[in-house]
N, C-alpha and C positions, 0 to 999 in steps of 0.2 A: 187498148181495150182487149188485148189478148193476154192470156197468162203465159207462164214460162214454157208450157208445152204447146202453145199455139192455139189453145181453145179460147173461144170468146168468154169473157168474164161475166159473172152474174150481173154486174153493173151494165155492161154492154147489152145483154139480153133484155134487161129491164128497160133500157132506153128504147130499144126496138119496139117492145110491147107498148110503151107509152108515147111513142112519137106522134106528134099532132097531125091530124088529117089535113092540115093546111100546108104541109111541107113534105109530101111523099117523095119528091125529088131528093130532098135532103136525107130522108130515110134510106133510100137506095144508095146514095153517095156515102153514107155512114156505114152501111151494111156490107157493101161490096168488098172493101179491103179486109174485112173479117173472114170472108169466104175462102176456105181452103180449096185448092184446085180451081184457080181462076178460069181455066178453059171450060169449066162447067157452069159458067155464068155468062150467058150471051143473049143478045136480042136479035130478033128477026122482025123487022118492021116495028110494030108497036107491041110485040109480044116479048116479054122477058122470060127466058127459059133458065131454070135452075136444076141442077142435078147434084145431089149431096155426095155422090161417089161412095156412099156408105159410111162417110166419116161422121162420127157422132157430133163433132163441133158444128158441122153444117146442118145436121138434123136439129140441133138446139136452136140454130138461127131460124130455121123454117118454123119450129114451134113458137118462137118469139114473134115471128111475122104473123103467124096464125093468131097469136094472142092479141095482136093489134087488130081488133075486130073490125074496125071501119075499113082499114086497108084491105084486109082479107075479103070482107064482104063485097067490096067494090071492084077490086083488081084481080082477085083469084079467078082463074079459068078452070084449071083442073090439076089433079095430082094423080100420079101413077105409081104402082109398085116399083121399088128401086130408088125412091127418093127424088122423083122428077116432079117439078111444079111449073106451071105456066101462069103468067100474070098479064093482064091487058093494060098496058101503059097508056093507051088512048083514053081510058076512063079517068086517069089522073088529069089529062089535058082538058077533058070536058068539065072537070070540077074546078078548073082555074089554075091547075099546075102548069108549069112551063116545061116539064120533063121531057 
């Protein structure tokens, strides 16, 4: 799901945008291997922290996650300048996810 330069393909980004709300654990499992700079994807308790590191491939992933409106509306906590986003994973659990 990465191209020859290591960027997520359009197909991968579309899958992220269209991922069903009944399987957000699967969404994150699909997305994490696409994330460049894996040290900038970590959890603290029930909070997923992502930092794009300024890499446009990671920024494309964030835009695709934002395009998944249900995921974004329920799990997104905040974004900051510099490509930093936080997500509340406990909300997935409250919606019946096992995440």
